[in-house]
C-alpha positions as CSV (number, residue, x, y, z in Angstrom):
1,M,-13.5,-101.3,-28.9
2,R,-10.3,-102.7,-30.4
3,K,-10.1,-99.8,-32.7
4,V,-10.4,-97.4,-29.8
5,K,-7.7,-99.3,-27.8
6,F,-5.4,-99.2,-30.9
7,A,-6.0,-95.5,-31.4
8,L,-5.2,-94.9,-27.7
9,A,-2.0,-96.9,-27.9
10,I,-0.9,-95.0,-31.0
11,F,-1.6,-91.7,-29.2
12,L,0.2,-92.6,-26.0
13,S,3.2,-93.9,-28.0
14,A,3.4,-90.7,-30.0
15,A,3.1,-88.7,-26.8
16,F,5.9,-90.6,-25.1
17,A,8.1,-90.5,-28.2
18,T,7.7,-86.8,-28.4
19,F,8.5,-86.4,-24.7
20,F,11.7,-88.5,-24.8
21,L,12.8,-86.9,-28.1
22,N,12.5,-83.5,-26.4
23,I,14.8,-84.8,-23.7
24,L,17.5,-85.2,-26.3
25,S,16.8,-82.1,-28.3
26,A,15.1,-79.6,-25.9
27,P,17.8,-77.0,-25.9
28,S,17.7,-76.7,-29.7
29,A,18.6,-73.0,-29.9
30,H,22.0,-72.0,-28.4
31,A,21.8,-74.6,-25.7
32,G,25.2,-73.7,-24.4
33,L,24.1,-70.4,-23.0
34,G,21.3,-72.1,-21.0
35,D,23.8,-74.7,-19.7
36,L,26.2,-72.1,-18.4
37,P,26.6,-72.7,-14.6
38,V,25.8,-69.8,-12.4
39,Q,25.7,-69.4,-8.6
40,D,22.5,-67.9,-7.2
41,D,20.4,-68.1,-4.1
42,G,22.8,-70.5,-2.4
43,R,23.1,-73.1,-5.1
44,I,24.6,-73.7,-8.5
45,K,22.1,-73.8,-11.3
46,P,22.1,-73.4,-15.1
47,Y,21.8,-69.9,-16.5
48,D,18.5,-71.0,-18.2
49,T,17.0,-71.5,-14.7
50,F,18.4,-68.2,-13.4
51,A,17.0,-66.3,-16.4
52,R,13.6,-67.9,-16.1
53,E,13.4,-66.9,-12.5
54,M,14.5,-63.4,-13.1
55,L,12.0,-62.9,-16.0
56,N,9.2,-64.4,-14.0
57,L,10.0,-62.0,-11.1
58,M,10.0,-59.0,-13.4
59,W,7.4,-59.9,-16.1
60,G,5.3,-62.6,-14.4
61,H,6.1,-65.2,-17.1
62,E,9.1,-67.2,-18.3
63,T,9.0,-65.8,-21.8
64,Y,8.7,-62.2,-23.0
65,K,6.7,-61.7,-26.1
66,E,7.8,-65.1,-27.5
67,R,11.4,-64.3,-26.6
68,K,13.3,-66.8,-24.4
69,A,14.2,-65.8,-20.9
70,S,17.9,-66.5,-21.5
71,D,18.0,-64.0,-24.4
72,V,16.0,-61.3,-22.6
73,V,18.0,-61.4,-19.3
74,F,21.3,-61.4,-21.2
75,S,20.2,-58.4,-23.2
76,W,19.5,-56.5,-19.9
77,M,23.3,-56.6,-19.4
78,L,24.3,-55.8,-23.0
79,I,21.8,-53.0,-23.9
80,P,20.3,-51.8,-20.6
81,E,19.5,-48.4,-22.1
82,E,16.8,-50.1,-24.3
83,W,15.2,-51.8,-21.3
84,D,15.3,-48.8,-18.9
85,N,12.3,-47.4,-20.7
86,T,10.6,-50.6,-21.7
87,K,7.4,-51.4,-19.8
88,F,8.1,-54.9,-18.5
89,V,8.0,-54.6,-14.7
90,L,4.8,-56.1,-13.3
91,V,3.0,-54.3,-10.5
92,R,-0.1,-56.4,-9.6
93,H,-1.4,-54.7,-6.5
94,N,-4.0,-52.1,-7.2
95,G,-3.4,-50.3,-4.0
96,L,0.3,-50.1,-4.6
97,R,-0.3,-48.6,-8.1
98,E,-2.6,-46.1,-6.6
99,A,-0.2,-45.1,-3.8
100,L,2.6,-44.6,-6.4
101,G,0.3,-42.5,-8.6
102,L,0.7,-44.9,-11.6
103,D,-1.6,-45.3,-14.5
104,H,-4.4,-47.7,-13.3
105,E,-5.0,-49.0,-16.8
106,R,-1.6,-50.8,-16.9
107,L,0.0,-53.6,-15.1
108,Y,3.5,-53.1,-16.5
109,Y,5.9,-50.2,-16.1
110,S,9.4,-49.3,-17.1
111,P,12.2,-49.4,-14.6
112,N,12.8,-45.6,-15.0
113,E,9.3,-44.5,-14.3
114,L,9.4,-46.7,-11.1
115,I,12.8,-45.7,-9.9
116,T,12.2,-42.0,-10.4
117,N,8.7,-42.1,-8.8
118,S,8.6,-39.5,-6.1
119,H,6.6,-41.6,-3.7
120,L,8.7,-44.7,-3.9
121,S,11.6,-43.7,-1.6
122,I,9.2,-42.8,1.3
123,M,7.3,-46.0,0.9
124,M,10.6,-48.0,0.9
125,Q,11.6,-46.4,4.1
126,D,8.3,-47.4,5.7
127,L,8.9,-51.0,4.5
128,K,12.4,-50.9,6.0
129,N,11.0,-49.7,9.3
130,K,8.4,-52.5,9.4
131,R,11.0,-55.1,8.7
132,E,13.3,-53.8,11.4
133,A,10.3,-53.9,13.8
134,Q,9.6,-57.5,12.6
135,E,6.0,-56.6,11.9
136,K,3.9,-58.9,9.7
137,L,3.6,-57.4,6.2
138,D,0.1,-57.1,4.8
139,P,-0.5,-57.7,1.1
140,F,0.3,-54.0,0.3
141,Y,3.7,-54.2,1.8
142,Q,4.3,-57.7,0.5
143,S,3.7,-56.2,-3.0
144,L,6.0,-53.3,-2.2
145,Q,8.7,-55.8,-1.1
146,T,8.3,-57.6,-4.4
147,L,8.8,-54.4,-6.3
148,E,11.9,-53.7,-4.2
149,N,13.2,-57.1,-5.2
150,Q,12.4,-56.5,-8.9
151,L,14.2,-53.1,-9.1
152,S,17.1,-54.3,-7.1
153,A,17.6,-57.4,-9.3
154,Y,17.3,-55.3,-12.5
155,Q,19.7,-52.7,-11.3
156,S,22.3,-55.4,-10.4
157,L,21.9,-57.2,-13.7
158,R,22.1,-54.2,-15.9
159,V,25.7,-53.5,-14.6
160,G,26.8,-57.1,-14.8
161,H,26.4,-58.0,-11.1
162,G,24.2,-60.8,-9.8
163,V,25.3,-63.3,-12.4
164,R,28.1,-65.2,-10.8
165,V,29.7,-67.5,-13.4
166,V,33.0,-68.8,-12.0
167,P,34.5,-69.6,-8.5
168,V,37.1,-67.2,-7.1
169,D,39.4,-70.1,-6.3
170,A,39.3,-73.7,-5.3
171,K,39.3,-72.9,-1.6
172,T,36.2,-70.7,-1.3
173,A,32.6,-71.1,-2.2
174,R,32.3,-67.5,-3.5
175,W,31.9,-67.0,-7.2
176,L,32.7,-63.9,-9.4
177,D,30.2,-61.7,-11.1
178,I,30.5,-61.1,-14.8
179,A,31.6,-57.5,-14.1
180,D,34.4,-58.7,-11.8
181,L,35.9,-61.2,-14.3
182,K,39.6,-60.6,-15.1
183,D,42.3,-61.7,-17.5
184,A,41.6,-65.1,-19.2
185,D,38.1,-65.5,-17.7
186,K,37.1,-62.0,-18.9
187,M,38.5,-62.7,-22.4
188,R,36.6,-66.0,-22.7
189,F,33.4,-64.5,-21.5
190,Q,33.7,-61.7,-24.0
191,S,33.7,-64.3,-26.7
192,I,30.3,-65.4,-25.4
193,T,29.1,-61.9,-25.5
194,T,30.3,-61.3,-29.1
195,A,28.7,-64.5,-30.3
196,F,25.4,-63.6,-28.6
197,V,25.4,-60.1,-30.1
198,S,26.0,-61.6,-33.6
199,M,23.2,-64.1,-33.2
200,A,20.8,-61.4,-32.0
201,A,21.7,-59.1,-34.9
202,A,21.2,-61.9,-37.4
203,S,17.9,-62.8,-35.8
204,A,16.7,-59.2,-36.1
205,K,17.6,-59.1,-39.8
206,G,15.9,-62.4,-40.4
207,D,19.2,-63.9,-41.6
208,H,18.6,-67.5,-40.5
209,A,21.9,-68.8,-41.9
210,S,24.0,-66.3,-40.0
211,E,21.8,-66.8,-36.9
212,A,22.5,-70.6,-37.0
213,S,26.2,-70.0,-37.5
214,S,26.3,-67.5,-34.6
215,A,24.4,-69.9,-32.4
216,D,27.1,-72.5,-33.0
217,N,29.7,-70.0,-32.2
218,L,27.9,-69.2,-28.9
219,D,27.8,-72.9,-28.0
220,K,31.5,-73.2,-28.6
221,A,32.3,-70.0,-26.6
222,V,30.2,-71.3,-23.6
223,N,31.8,-74.7,-23.8
224,N,35.3,-73.2,-23.9
225,F,34.5,-71.0,-20.9
226,V,33.2,-74.0,-18.9
227,A,36.1,-76.2,-20.0
228,F,38.6,-73.6,-18.9
229,A,37.0,-73.4,-15.5
230,Q,36.9,-77.2,-15.2
231,E,40.7,-77.3,-15.8
232,R,41.2,-75.3,-12.6
233,F,38.3,-76.5,-10.4
234,G,37.3,-80.0,-11.8
235,D,33.6,-80.6,-12.2
236,Y,33.0,-77.4,-10.3
237,A,29.3,-77.1,-11.1
238,G,28.1,-80.7,-11.3
239,S,27.6,-80.8,-15.1
240,T,25.2,-83.7,-15.1
241,R,22.8,-82.0,-12.8
242,I,23.1,-78.8,-14.8
243,R,22.1,-80.6,-18.0
244,A,19.3,-82.4,-16.1
245,E,17.9,-79.1,-14.8
246,T,18.0,-77.5,-18.3
247,A,16.2,-80.5,-19.7
248,Y,13.6,-80.3,-16.9
249,N,13.0,-76.6,-17.7
250,H,12.3,-77.3,-21.3
251,L,10.3,-80.5,-20.9
252,Q,7.8,-79.2,-18.3
253,P,6.6,-82.8,-17.4
254,F,3.9,-81.6,-15.1
255,R,2.2,-79.8,-18.0
256,F,2.2,-83.0,-20.0
257,A,0.7,-84.7,-16.9
258,W,-2.2,-82.4,-16.5
259,I,-3.1,-82.6,-20.1
260,L,-3.3,-86.4,-19.9
261,Y,-5.1,-86.2,-16.6
262,F,-7.7,-83.9,-18.2
263,L,-8.2,-86.4,-21.0
264,A,-8.6,-89.2,-18.5
265,L,-11.1,-87.1,-16.6
266,C,-13.1,-86.7,-19.8
267,F,-13.3,-90.4,-20.4
268,F,-14.0,-91.3,-16.8
269,S,-16.8,-88.8,-16.9
270,F,-18.2,-90.3,-20.1
271,A,-18.1,-93.7,-18.4
272,Y,-19.7,-92.6,-15.2
273,F,-22.2,-90.0,-16.2
274,G,-23.0,-91.6,-19.6
275,T,-24.0,-95.0,-20.9
276,R,-20.6,-96.4,-22.1
277,P,-18.7,-97.8,-19.1
278,Y,-15.9,-99.2,-21.2
279,W,-14.6,-95.7,-21.8
280,G,-13.3,-96.0,-18.2
281,K,-10.6,-98.3,-19.5
282,I,-9.4,-95.6,-21.9
283,G,-9.4,-93.2,-18.9
284,W,-7.1,-95.5,-17.0
285,G,-4.8,-95.6,-20.0
286,F,-4.5,-91.8,-20.0
287,T,-4.1,-91.9,-16.2
288,A,-1.1,-94.3,-16.6
289,G,0.5,-92.0,-19.1
290,A,-0.1,-88.9,-16.9
291,A,1.4,-90.7,-13.9
292,L,4.5,-91.5,-16.0
293,F,5.1,-87.8,-16.7
294,H,4.1,-86.9,-13.2
295,A,6.7,-89.3,-11.8
296,T,9.3,-88.1,-14.3
297,G,8.9,-84.5,-12.9
298,F,9.4,-85.8,-9.4
299,L,12.5,-87.8,-10.4
300,F,14.0,-84.7,-12.0
301,R,13.5,-82.6,-8.9
302,I,14.7,-85.3,-6.6
303,Y,17.9,-85.8,-8.7
304,I,18.7,-82.1,-9.1
305,L,18.1,-81.2,-5.4
306,E,18.9,-84.5,-3.7
307,R,15.8,-84.3,-1.5
308,P,12.1,-85.3,-1.5
309,P,10.0,-82.8,-3.5
310,V,7.7,-81.5,-0.7
311,S,9.4,-78.4,0.7
312,N,7.2,-75.5,-0.6
313,M,3.6,-74.8,-1.6
314,F,4.2,-75.6,-5.3
315,E,5.7,-79.0,-4.5
316,T,2.9,-79.9,-2.0
317,V,0.3,-79.1,-4.6
318,V,2.0,-81.4,-7.1
319,W,2.4,-84.1,-4.5
320,V,-1.3,-83.8,-3.5
321,A,-2.2,-84.5,-7.2
322,W,0.0,-87.6,-7.1
323,G,-1.3,-88.8,-3.8
324,T,-4.9,-88.4,-4.8
325,V,-4.4,-90.5,-8.0
326,L,-2.5,-93.2,-6.0
327,L,-5.2,-93.4,-3.3
328,A,-7.9,-93.5,-5.9
329,T,-6.2,-96.4,-7.7
330,V,-6.1,-98.4,-4.5
331,L,-9.7,-97.6,-3.5
332,Y,-10.9,-98.4,-7.0
333,R,-9.1,-101.7,-6.9
334,F,-11.3,-102.8,-4.0
335,S,-14.6,-101.1,-4.7
336,R,-14.7,-100.8,-8.5
337,S,-16.7,-97.6,-8.0
338,A,-16.5,-95.4,-11.1
339,I,-17.0,-92.2,-9.1
340,I,-13.5,-92.5,-7.6
341,P,-11.4,-92.0,-10.7
342,V,-13.6,-89.1,-11.8
343,A,-12.9,-87.2,-8.5
344,A,-9.3,-88.1,-8.5
345,T,-8.5,-87.0,-12.0
346,L,-10.4,-83.8,-11.3
347,V,-8.2,-83.1,-8.3
348,A,-5.0,-83.9,-10.3
349,T,-6.0,-81.8,-13.3
350,L,-7.0,-78.7,-11.2
351,S,-3.9,-79.0,-9.0
352,L,-1.4,-79.3,-11.9
353,I,-3.1,-76.5,-13.9
354,L,-2.9,-74.3,-10.9
355,C,0.9,-75.0,-10.6
356,D,1.3,-74.4,-14.3
357,V,-0.5,-71.0,-14.6
358,S,0.1,-69.3,-11.3
359,S,3.9,-69.2,-11.1
360,S,3.7,-65.8,-9.4
361,V,1.9,-67.4,-6.4
362,L,3.2,-71.0,-6.5
363,D,6.9,-70.6,-7.0
364,S,8.2,-73.6,-8.9
365,S,11.8,-72.7,-8.4
366,L,14.2,-75.4,-7.4
367,M,15.2,-74.1,-4.0
368,L,17.5,-75.3,-1.3
369,L,15.9,-76.3,2.0
370,Q,15.8,-74.1,5.1
371,P,18.2,-75.4,7.7
372,V,15.4,-76.9,9.9
373,L,14.3,-79.0,6.9
374,R,17.7,-80.4,6.0
375,D,17.0,-83.9,7.2
376,N,15.6,-86.1,4.5
377,F,14.4,-88.7,7.0
378,W,11.9,-86.2,8.5
379,L,11.0,-84.8,5.1
380,M,10.2,-88.3,4.0
381,T,8.1,-89.0,7.0
382,H,6.4,-86.0,8.6
383,V,6.0,-83.7,5.6
384,I,5.0,-86.4,3.0
385,I,2.5,-88.0,5.4
386,I,0.9,-84.7,6.2
387,V,0.6,-83.7,2.6
388,S,-0.7,-87.2,1.6
389,S,-3.5,-86.7,4.2
390,Y,-4.4,-83.5,2.3
391,A,-4.7,-85.6,-0.9
392,A,-7.1,-88.0,0.8
393,F,-9.3,-85.1,2.1
394,F,-9.2,-83.4,-1.3
395,L,-10.5,-86.6,-2.9
396,A,-13.3,-86.8,-0.3
397,F,-14.0,-83.1,-1.0
398,F,-14.8,-83.6,-4.7
399,L,-16.5,-86.9,-4.1
400,G,-18.7,-84.9,-1.7
401,D,-19.4,-82.4,-4.5
402,I,-20.5,-85.2,-6.9
403,V,-22.7,-86.8,-4.2
404,L,-24.4,-83.5,-3.4
405,F,-25.0,-83.0,-7.1
406,Y,-27.0,-86.2,-7.2
407,F,-28.9,-85.2,-4.1
408,W,-29.7,-82.0,-5.9
409,R,-30.9,-83.7,-9.0
410,D,-32.9,-86.7,-7.6
411,E,-31.7,-88.7,-4.6
412,K,-34.1,-91.6,-5.2
413,K,-33.2,-92.0,-8.9
414,H,-29.5,-92.0,-8.1
415,A,-29.6,-93.9,-4.8
416,Q,-27.0,-96.4,-6.0
417,K,-24.5,-93.8,-7.1
418,I,-25.0,-91.9,-3.9
419,Q,-24.3,-95.0,-1.8
420,E,-21.1,-95.7,-3.8
421,G,-20.0,-92.1,-3.4
422,A,-20.7,-92.0,0.3
423,Q,-18.7,-95.2,0.9
424,A,-15.8,-93.7,-1.1
425,I,-15.9,-90.5,1.0
426,Y,-15.9,-92.6,4.2
427,R,-12.8,-94.6,3.1
428,S,-11.0,-91.4,1.9
429,V,-11.7,-89.6,5.2
430,Q,-10.5,-92.7,7.2
431,V,-7.2,-92.8,5.3
432,G,-6.8,-89.0,5.7
433,V,-7.4,-89.1,9.5
434,V,-4.9,-91.9,10.0
435,L,-2.2,-90.1,7.9
436,L,-2.9,-86.7,9.5
437,A,-2.7,-88.1,13.0
438,S,0.5,-89.9,12.2
439,G,2.0,-86.8,10.6
440,I,1.1,-84.6,13.6
441,I,2.8,-87.1,16.0
442,L,5.9,-87.4,13.8
443,G,5.9,-83.6,13.5
444,G,6.0,-83.3,17.3
445,V,9.0,-85.7,17.4
446,W,10.7,-83.6,14.7
447,A,9.9,-80.4,16.6
448,D,11.5,-81.8,19.7
449,Y,14.5,-82.8,17.7
450,S,14.8,-79.4,15.9
451,W,13.4,-76.8,18.3
452,G,13.6,-78.6,21.7
453,R,9.9,-78.9,22.3
454,F,7.3,-81.4,21.3
455,W,4.3,-79.0,20.9
456,G,4.2,-75.2,21.1
457,W,0.8,-74.2,19.6
458,D,2.5,-72.8,16.5
459,P,-0.2,-71.7,14.0
460,K,0.7,-74.5,11.7
461,E,0.5,-77.1,14.4
462,T,-2.7,-75.7,15.8
463,W,-4.6,-75.6,12.5
464,A,-3.4,-79.1,11.6
465,F,-4.8,-80.3,14.9
466,I,-8.1,-78.4,14.3
467,A,-8.4,-80.1,10.9
468,L,-7.8,-83.5,12.5
469,L,-10.5,-82.8,15.2
470,G,-12.9,-81.8,12.4
471,Y,-12.5,-85.0,10.4
472,V,-12.5,-87.1,13.6
473,L,-15.9,-85.6,14.4
474,V,-17.0,-86.5,10.8
475,L,-16.0,-90.1,11.4
476,H,-17.6,-90.2,14.8
477,G,-20.8,-88.8,13.4
478,R,-20.8,-91.5,10.7
479,I,-20.2,-94.3,13.2
480,A,-22.8,-92.9,15.7
481,G,-25.4,-92.6,12.9
482,W,-25.6,-88.9,13.1
483,L,-24.4,-88.5,9.5
484,R,-26.0,-90.6,6.8
485,H,-25.0,-90.4,3.1
486,F,-26.1,-86.8,2.7
487,G,-24.5,-85.6,5.9
488,L,-21.3,-87.3,5.1
489,A,-21.1,-85.7,1.6
490,A,-21.9,-82.2,3.0
491,A,-19.4,-82.7,5.8
492,A,-16.7,-83.7,3.3
493,V,-17.2,-80.5,1.4
494,I,-17.4,-78.2,4.5
495,S,-14.6,-79.8,6.5
496,F,-12.1,-79.3,3.6
497,S,-12.1,-75.6,4.5
498,L,-10.1,-76.6,7.6
499,V,-7.5,-78.3,5.4
500,I,-7.4,-75.1,3.2
501,M,-6.7,-73.1,6.3
502,S,-3.9,-75.4,7.5
503,W,-2.4,-75.9,4.1
504,Y,-2.7,-72.5,2.5
505,G,-4.2,-70.0,5.1
506,V,-1.5,-70.3,7.7
507,N,1.3,-69.7,5.2
508,F,-0.3,-67.2,2.8
509,V,-2.8,-65.4,5.0
510,L,-1.6,-65.5,8.6
511,G,2.1,-65.6,7.7
512,A,3.1,-66.3,11.3
513,G,4.8,-69.0,13.3
514,L,8.0,-71.1,13.1
515,H,7.0,-72.7,9.8
516,T,8.4,-69.7,7.9
517,Y,9.8,-71.9,5.1
518,G,6.3,-72.3,3.8
519,F,5.3,-68.6,3.7
520,G,4.2,-66.9,0.5
521,A,1.8,-64.3,-0.8
522,G,-0.9,-64.0,-3.4
523,G,-4.0,-65.8,-4.6
524,V,-6.1,-65.1,-1.5
525,E,-9.1,-63.8,-3.4
526,Y,-9.1,-66.9,-5.6
527,V,-8.8,-69.4,-2.8
528,A,-11.4,-67.5,-0.8
529,G,-13.7,-67.6,-3.8
530,F,-13.2,-71.3,-4.3
531,V,-14.0,-72.1,-0.6
532,A,-17.0,-69.7,-0.6
533,A,-18.4,-71.2,-3.8
534,H,-18.4,-74.7,-2.4
535,L,-19.8,-73.7,1.0
536,L,-22.6,-71.9,-0.8
537,F,-23.2,-74.9,-3.0
538,A,-23.4,-77.2,0.1
539,A,-25.7,-74.7,1.8
540,F,-27.9,-74.6,-1.2
541,V,-28.3,-78.3,-1.5
542,I,-28.8,-78.7,2.3
543,T,-31.6,-76.0,2.2
544,L,-33.1,-77.6,-0.9
545,R,-33.2,-81.1,0.5
546,Q,-34.7,-79.9,3.8
547,S,-37.4,-78.1,1.9
548,R,-38.2,-81.3,-0.1
549,L,-38.3,-83.4,3.1
550,R,-40.7,-81.0,4.7
551,S,-42.9,-80.9,1.7
552,D,-42.9,-84.7,1.6
553,R,-43.7,-84.7,5.4
554,T,-41.0,-87.3,6.0
555,P,-38.5,-87.5,8.8
556,S,-35.8,-85.0,8.1
557,G,-32.9,-87.3,8.6
558,F,-29.6,-85.7,7.8
């Protein structure tokens, strides 16, 4: 056991050392270009962030065939003729591809073949008419709107517009595009372009010495450009936050977190389902490491944006992972039930993997808040409390899965584990109900403060209330004796569909109401499949158990 602990300590030390060394050296190749401040989407951000967002919009990933986003997007402006016929524009929707008459075997198309498509202009006019009529866009038109954004962004970038790199003057908040630079600004930016072209040419030839020299020249050119701007405008871009955001982009702390949560899940599972309970201690070690990276990611986002990180779907999913682990730690402290960390790390792992791999659905961009959200007090209370209730219900959901699994296998043999799991579900649901009720009340106060009414049956409000009633019914059934261990587990699995609807469905399926800042698109088939699979599993175990009870001729208590 001592050897295991020693090996774990060495592993975690190496992981943390790697992490913090990356903080110091992450922008290893031509870091200066990534640190170049640009104004976009209402805020000042590093060019590295801007390029990642643009490439993710066009290509669906933050790298293009092992090439960095900063290089790719810059080359759109320098050699647009090469990219006009390159197949890199992602069109996901099958119906849209069919309507445009595109090759069904492909997902990627060149800008030219899309812009010159004979059907596109008619479809764009239909989209415009729907927006003017304020009609809700179905998935087809949402995909068409994404394509419109892709082509518009590319057309702007290829002529040097859309990348605003320096303020017009000290009195206005407007910044100049690259194409609009004049005099000294234009000359200094041309030195950036010259250094970048030299570096790209050396890289294409495999001349690493020249590439390194050109990269140094690029860093110097960017630094000179920024220094010249600072002479006129002071710290015009918030240099510390720019560097912090660039470091955050390279480090990807939530990816480190889910990897460690997954390792923790493995050891917790070995301890719970196997015969070596001491492995649970190793699991807690990995959980502590994952929590450190998790918290680091939160701190980066809080520092960069100066607000709590719970304003969009991506941030709420990350917060749910955090809240689940925190709640599980508290519950485990009092119950010592080994089932709790298994379910919690499963929630955390799946949530953070989802955030990592589905960037086209869960937008991880660092965005400014909508005006109605620009009150950190309410964001710290209403929104965080509501999302924390989702964490409690998510924990109960996977606990319910595990308990139903034991009912499926042999409820008499696993009676002790079933009892522990049912008790953990009950506590999780209790916590969730208290948090959700408090969040709804505080949301009503915020609504009165922001919109002038306490309650308006907005879809988000309505579904949150429906979810609350559903879980209150579960607690009432437990207290009244209607739901025993099996019923409680099944109810925890089934009731979570209400949370899914409130959390995801209102924003991504209904797309209606005053909570427009949470709207999005995509992933409906995966979420629907996830919910359906668990409902079918619950229905299967319910049917199987009732069949067993009838065959045993025993009272069919639920």
